[in-house]
C-alpha positions as CSV (number, residue, x, y, z in Angstrom):
1,M,-19.8,-39.0,-42.9
2,T,-21.8,-42.1,-42.2
3,L,-25.5,-42.9,-42.2
4,A,-26.7,-43.7,-38.6
5,V,-29.8,-44.3,-36.6
6,R,-30.2,-41.7,-33.9
7,Y,-32.5,-41.4,-30.8
8,T,-33.6,-37.7,-30.6
9,A,-36.5,-37.8,-28.1
10,A,-39.0,-40.2,-26.5
11,R,-40.3,-42.5,-29.2
12,T,-38.5,-40.6,-31.9
13,L,-35.7,-41.9,-34.1
14,D,-34.3,-40.7,-37.3
15,T,-31.6,-41.7,-39.8
16,A,-29.0,-39.0,-40.5
17,R,-25.4,-38.5,-41.6
18,V,-23.0,-38.2,-38.7
19,E,-19.3,-37.6,-38.3
20,N,-17.3,-40.8,-37.8
21,P,-13.7,-39.9,-36.7
22,P,-10.9,-41.8,-38.3
23,P,-9.2,-44.3,-35.9
24,G,-6.6,-42.8,-33.6
25,P,-3.9,-44.6,-31.6
26,G,-5.3,-47.9,-30.3
27,E,-8.6,-47.5,-32.3
28,V,-10.2,-49.5,-35.1
29,E,-12.7,-48.4,-37.7
30,L,-15.4,-51.1,-38.3
31,A,-18.1,-51.6,-40.9
32,P,-21.0,-52.9,-38.8
33,A,-22.8,-55.7,-40.6
34,Y,-25.8,-56.5,-38.3
35,V,-26.9,-54.8,-35.1
36,G,-29.6,-56.3,-32.8
37,I,-32.3,-54.2,-31.1
38,C,-32.5,-55.1,-27.5
39,G,-34.6,-54.3,-24.4
40,T,-32.2,-51.6,-23.3
41,D,-32.6,-49.9,-26.7
42,L,-36.3,-50.0,-26.2
43,H,-35.9,-48.4,-22.8
44,I,-34.0,-45.6,-24.4
45,F,-36.7,-45.4,-27.2
46,H,-39.4,-45.0,-24.5
47,G,-37.5,-42.1,-22.9
48,D,-36.8,-44.0,-19.7
49,M,-33.1,-43.3,-19.9
50,D,-33.2,-39.6,-20.9
51,A,-31.3,-38.6,-17.8
52,R,-28.3,-40.7,-19.0
53,V,-28.5,-40.5,-22.8
54,T,-27.2,-37.4,-24.6
55,T,-29.3,-36.6,-27.7
56,P,-29.0,-37.1,-30.6
57,A,-27.6,-40.6,-29.7
58,V,-26.5,-43.3,-32.1
59,L,-27.8,-46.5,-30.7
60,G,-26.8,-50.1,-30.9
61,H,-24.4,-52.4,-29.0
62,E,-25.3,-56.0,-30.1
63,M,-23.3,-56.2,-33.3
64,S,-21.1,-58.0,-35.8
65,G,-19.0,-56.6,-38.5
66,R,-15.6,-56.3,-40.1
67,V,-12.5,-54.2,-39.6
68,V,-12.1,-51.5,-42.2
69,R,-8.9,-49.8,-41.1
70,V,-6.7,-49.6,-38.0
71,G,-5.1,-46.7,-36.2
72,P,-1.5,-46.3,-35.0
73,D,-0.2,-48.9,-32.5
74,V,-2.9,-51.5,-33.4
75,E,-1.1,-54.8,-34.3
76,D,-3.5,-57.6,-33.8
77,W,-6.2,-56.6,-36.3
78,R,-6.3,-56.4,-40.1
79,P,-8.9,-55.1,-42.5
80,G,-11.4,-57.8,-43.3
81,D,-11.3,-59.4,-39.9
82,A,-14.7,-60.5,-38.6
83,V,-15.4,-59.2,-35.1
84,T,-17.9,-58.3,-32.5
85,V,-17.5,-55.7,-29.8
86,M,-17.7,-56.0,-26.0
87,P,-19.1,-52.4,-25.7
88,L,-17.6,-51.5,-22.3
89,R,-15.0,-48.8,-21.6
90,W,-13.9,-48.5,-17.9
91,D,-11.6,-46.0,-16.2
92,G,-9.5,-48.7,-14.4
93,D,-9.1,-46.5,-11.3
94,C,-12.5,-46.4,-9.5
95,P,-13.1,-48.6,-6.4
96,A,-15.0,-51.2,-8.5
97,C,-12.2,-51.4,-11.1
98,R,-9.5,-51.7,-8.4
99,A,-11.6,-54.6,-6.8
100,G,-11.5,-56.4,-10.1
101,H,-15.0,-55.6,-11.3
102,R,-14.2,-53.4,-14.3
103,H,-17.4,-54.4,-16.1
104,V,-19.4,-52.5,-13.4
105,C,-17.0,-49.6,-13.3
106,Q,-18.4,-46.7,-11.3
107,H,-17.7,-44.4,-14.3
108,L,-18.5,-47.0,-17.0
109,D,-19.0,-45.9,-20.6
110,F,-21.4,-48.4,-22.1
111,I,-20.8,-47.8,-25.8
112,G,-24.1,-47.5,-27.6
113,I,-25.7,-45.8,-24.6
114,D,-23.2,-43.4,-23.0
115,S,-21.3,-42.9,-26.3
116,P,-22.1,-43.5,-30.0
117,G,-23.2,-47.1,-30.9
118,A,-23.0,-49.5,-33.8
119,M,-26.2,-48.6,-35.7
120,Q,-24.3,-46.8,-38.4
121,Q,-22.3,-47.7,-41.5
122,R,-18.9,-46.9,-40.0
123,W,-18.0,-47.1,-36.4
124,T,-14.7,-46.3,-34.6
125,V,-14.0,-48.1,-31.3
126,P,-11.1,-48.9,-29.1
127,A,-9.3,-52.0,-30.4
128,A,-9.4,-53.4,-26.9
129,T,-13.1,-53.9,-27.2
130,L,-12.9,-56.2,-30.2
131,V,-13.6,-59.9,-29.9
132,R,-12.7,-62.1,-32.9
133,V,-15.5,-64.0,-34.7
134,P,-14.3,-67.4,-35.9
135,D,-14.1,-68.1,-39.7
136,G,-17.3,-69.5,-41.0
137,V,-19.7,-68.0,-38.5
138,P,-22.4,-66.1,-40.3
139,L,-22.4,-62.4,-39.3
140,D,-26.1,-62.3,-38.6
141,R,-25.7,-65.1,-36.1
142,A,-22.5,-63.4,-34.6
143,A,-24.7,-60.3,-33.8
144,L,-26.2,-62.5,-31.0
145,V,-22.9,-62.8,-29.1
146,E,-23.6,-59.9,-26.8
147,P,-26.9,-61.1,-25.5
148,T,-25.5,-64.6,-25.2
149,A,-22.7,-63.1,-23.1
150,V,-25.4,-61.6,-20.8
151,A,-26.9,-65.1,-20.4
152,V,-23.5,-66.7,-19.7
153,H,-22.8,-64.1,-17.0
154,D,-26.3,-64.4,-15.5
155,V,-26.1,-68.2,-15.2
156,A,-22.6,-67.9,-13.6
157,R,-23.8,-65.3,-11.2
158,A,-26.7,-67.5,-10.1
159,G,-24.4,-70.4,-9.6
160,V,-26.4,-72.8,-11.7
161,G,-25.1,-76.3,-11.7
162,S,-25.9,-79.7,-13.0
163,G,-29.3,-81.0,-11.6
164,D,-30.5,-77.6,-10.5
165,R,-34.2,-76.9,-11.2
166,V,-34.3,-73.5,-12.8
167,V,-37.3,-71.2,-13.6
168,V,-36.8,-68.4,-16.1
169,V,-39.6,-65.8,-15.8
170,G,-39.7,-64.0,-19.2
171,G,-39.2,-65.8,-22.5
172,G,-37.8,-62.9,-24.6
173,P,-34.4,-63.2,-26.3
174,V,-32.3,-63.0,-23.1
175,G,-34.6,-65.2,-21.2
176,V,-34.5,-67.9,-23.8
177,L,-30.7,-67.6,-24.0
178,I,-30.5,-67.9,-20.2
179,A,-32.6,-71.1,-20.4
180,L,-30.4,-72.5,-23.2
181,V,-27.1,-71.7,-21.3
182,A,-28.6,-73.1,-18.0
183,R,-29.7,-76.3,-19.8
184,G,-26.2,-76.6,-21.2
185,A,-24.8,-76.4,-17.7
186,G,-26.9,-79.5,-16.8
187,A,-29.9,-77.8,-15.2
188,Q,-33.5,-78.7,-15.6
189,V,-35.3,-75.6,-17.0
190,R,-38.8,-74.2,-17.3
191,V,-39.7,-70.9,-19.0
192,V,-42.7,-68.8,-17.9
193,E,-43.9,-66.6,-20.7
194,L,-47.2,-64.8,-21.6
195,S,-46.7,-64.4,-25.3
196,P,-47.9,-67.3,-27.4
197,H,-45.4,-66.5,-30.1
198,R,-42.5,-66.6,-27.7
199,R,-43.8,-69.7,-26.0
200,K,-43.9,-71.4,-29.4
201,L,-40.4,-70.4,-30.3
202,A,-39.0,-71.5,-27.0
203,A,-40.7,-74.9,-27.4
204,E,-39.3,-75.2,-30.9
205,L,-35.8,-74.8,-29.3
206,G,-36.6,-77.7,-27.0
207,L,-37.5,-75.8,-23.9
208,E,-40.5,-76.6,-21.7
209,V,-42.7,-73.5,-21.3
210,W,-45.6,-72.5,-19.0
211,D,-48.3,-69.9,-19.7
212,P,-48.9,-67.9,-16.5
213,A,-52.3,-66.8,-17.8
214,A,-53.5,-70.4,-18.1
215,D,-51.2,-72.5,-15.9
216,D,-50.9,-72.6,-12.1
217,V,-47.2,-72.0,-12.2
218,L,-46.7,-72.5,-8.4
219,A,-48.6,-75.8,-8.5
220,L,-46.5,-77.0,-11.5
221,V,-43.3,-76.1,-9.6
222,R,-44.4,-78.0,-6.6
223,E,-45.2,-81.0,-8.7
224,W,-42.0,-80.8,-10.7
225,T,-39.8,-80.4,-7.6
226,G,-41.6,-82.7,-5.2
227,D,-42.8,-79.7,-3.2
228,A,-39.2,-78.5,-2.7
229,G,-39.3,-75.4,-4.9
230,A,-36.9,-74.3,-7.6
231,D,-33.2,-73.9,-6.9
232,V,-32.8,-70.8,-9.1
233,A,-35.2,-68.3,-10.6
234,F,-34.3,-65.6,-13.2
235,E,-36.5,-62.5,-13.4
236,V,-36.2,-61.4,-17.0
237,S,-39.8,-60.1,-17.5
238,G,-39.4,-56.6,-16.1
239,A,-42.9,-56.8,-14.7
240,A,-44.2,-56.7,-11.2
241,A,-46.0,-60.0,-11.6
242,G,-42.8,-61.5,-12.9
243,V,-41.0,-60.5,-9.7
244,E,-43.7,-62.1,-7.6
245,T,-43.6,-65.3,-9.5
246,A,-39.8,-65.5,-9.4
247,V,-39.8,-65.1,-5.6
248,E,-42.7,-67.5,-5.0
249,V,-41.3,-70.4,-7.0
250,L,-38.1,-70.7,-5.0
251,G,-37.4,-73.4,-2.5
252,V,-35.4,-73.1,0.7
253,R,-32.1,-71.3,0.1
254,G,-33.1,-70.7,-3.5
255,R,-31.4,-68.0,-5.5
256,L,-33.2,-65.2,-7.4
257,C,-31.1,-63.6,-10.2
258,L,-32.4,-60.2,-11.2
259,V,-31.7,-59.7,-14.9
260,A,-34.5,-57.3,-16.2
261,I,-34.2,-53.6,-16.0
262,H,-37.2,-52.3,-13.9
263,A,-38.0,-48.7,-14.7
264,Q,-39.7,-48.2,-11.4
265,P,-39.3,-49.7,-7.9
266,R,-41.1,-53.0,-7.2
267,E,-42.7,-54.5,-4.1
268,V,-40.9,-57.7,-3.0
269,N,-42.1,-60.3,-0.5
270,L,-39.2,-60.0,2.0
271,H,-41.0,-62.3,4.4
272,R,-40.4,-65.1,1.8
273,F,-36.7,-64.2,1.8
274,F,-36.6,-64.5,5.6
275,W,-38.7,-67.7,5.8
276,R,-36.8,-69.6,3.1
277,E,-33.4,-68.0,3.5
278,L,-33.4,-66.9,-0.1
279,T,-30.6,-65.0,-1.8
280,L,-31.0,-62.1,-4.3
281,V,-28.3,-61.8,-6.9
282,G,-27.9,-58.8,-9.3
283,A,-26.5,-59.5,-12.7
284,R,-25.3,-56.7,-15.0
285,L,-23.5,-57.0,-18.3
286,Y,-20.5,-59.4,-18.6
287,E,-16.8,-59.9,-18.2
288,R,-14.3,-60.7,-21.0
289,A,-14.4,-64.4,-20.2
290,D,-18.3,-64.4,-20.5
291,F,-17.9,-62.8,-24.0
292,E,-15.4,-65.3,-25.2
293,R,-17.6,-68.1,-23.9
294,A,-20.5,-66.6,-25.8
295,V,-18.5,-66.5,-29.0
296,A,-17.8,-70.2,-28.6
297,L,-21.5,-71.0,-28.0
298,V,-22.7,-68.9,-31.0
299,A,-20.1,-70.6,-33.2
300,D,-21.4,-74.0,-32.2
301,P,-24.0,-75.1,-34.7
302,D,-25.8,-77.1,-32.0
303,F,-26.5,-74.0,-30.0
304,P,-29.7,-72.7,-31.5
305,A,-29.2,-69.0,-31.1
306,G,-30.0,-68.2,-34.7
307,G,-33.6,-69.3,-34.1
308,L,-34.2,-66.1,-32.1
309,I,-33.9,-63.9,-35.3
310,S,-37.4,-62.8,-36.3
311,G,-36.3,-60.6,-39.2
312,V,-33.7,-58.3,-40.7
313,V,-34.3,-54.7,-41.8
314,P,-32.1,-52.2,-43.6
315,L,-30.7,-49.3,-41.7
316,T,-33.3,-46.8,-43.0
317,E,-36.1,-49.0,-41.7
318,A,-34.8,-49.3,-38.1
319,P,-37.3,-46.8,-36.7
320,S,-40.2,-48.9,-37.8
321,A,-38.5,-52.0,-36.4
322,F,-38.4,-50.3,-32.9
323,E,-42.2,-49.6,-33.3
324,A,-42.8,-53.3,-34.2
325,L,-40.9,-54.5,-31.2
326,E,-42.7,-52.0,-28.9
327,A,-46.1,-53.3,-30.2
328,G,-45.2,-56.9,-29.4
329,G,-46.8,-59.6,-31.5
330,N,-44.9,-62.2,-33.5
331,V,-41.4,-60.8,-33.1
332,M,-38.4,-61.8,-31.0
333,K,-35.1,-60.4,-32.2
334,I,-34.8,-57.9,-35.1
335,L,-31.5,-57.2,-36.7
336,V,-30.6,-54.0,-38.5
337,D,-28.5,-54.6,-41.6
338,C,-26.1,-51.7,-41.7
339,G,-24.7,-52.7,-45.1
340,A,-28.0,-53.0,-46.9
341,D,-28.3,-49.4,-48.0
342,T,-26.1,-48.1,-50.9
343,E,-27.6,-44.8,-51.5
344,G,-26.5,-43.4,-48.1
345,A,-23.1,-45.1,-48.2
346,A,-20.4,-43.9,-45.9
347,V,-17.9,-41.4,-47.4
């Protein structure tokens, strides 16, 4: 048995002992060290994904940890290896997989949503999902590989290149990571964010940030771009106003990359798409190459991913951490320390 955080109903989490099967052929048992709480986890917490999630559901897919034991036929991993997990399991046979897009398999098992996740003291996963964490990388920092992989994939999908002017609408963890990755690709970047705390954090990471409540964002974009408009906008806010801003800041043949999960349909100014020949690009998850690039970024001490961590809580306090994130305020990324509790240790 292992202690785990479970979603049981809308806005209801508990900690309970659950079965963790021993690793079978091709599987590995992990001791998760740190698990990040992300926007998708909050969507589950709000009850927005009840049609998909089977309760009680063990949450968590942004993680780092170490191998505990390996199953038969696993040759590349040893107990003690530091790892993260690319939490995707595809069938390999659907039209999307056959076309080479396994990460958006039409029968995708997103581990931590569709099957048990990492927010527990022991976790058994396919060895094929493991990605090695280099020696010397702190495991709390390594828990940021998964959202960094999202950012790497998004920037690639949007075709961001050197000299591009990029507007990121939404300065949460993924928005800031997108801004950092785009800046690393040579783009000029501006972040639009309502939260004073998130604006301050983004500025401390060297990003230029605008407040849509106080700044005329469209006027600032016109001044910045010489009236041309932005080359790329990322919608990461998940809000109707964010969609409107992301569309309006774009110049002729600009590219809008949709990153946020919108729980309901949004109105979009299609005339703007017609008038400026805009392109809308969806971006979902990541491919193996994105994940490996993210590991390299997080391992680089010059990449300031660790600045996103607002706090760390033990496993038994994870439900209160969800509530704190839901309330907003001075928080960005909270990690759950799955090894902090000894009383409920896995047996």
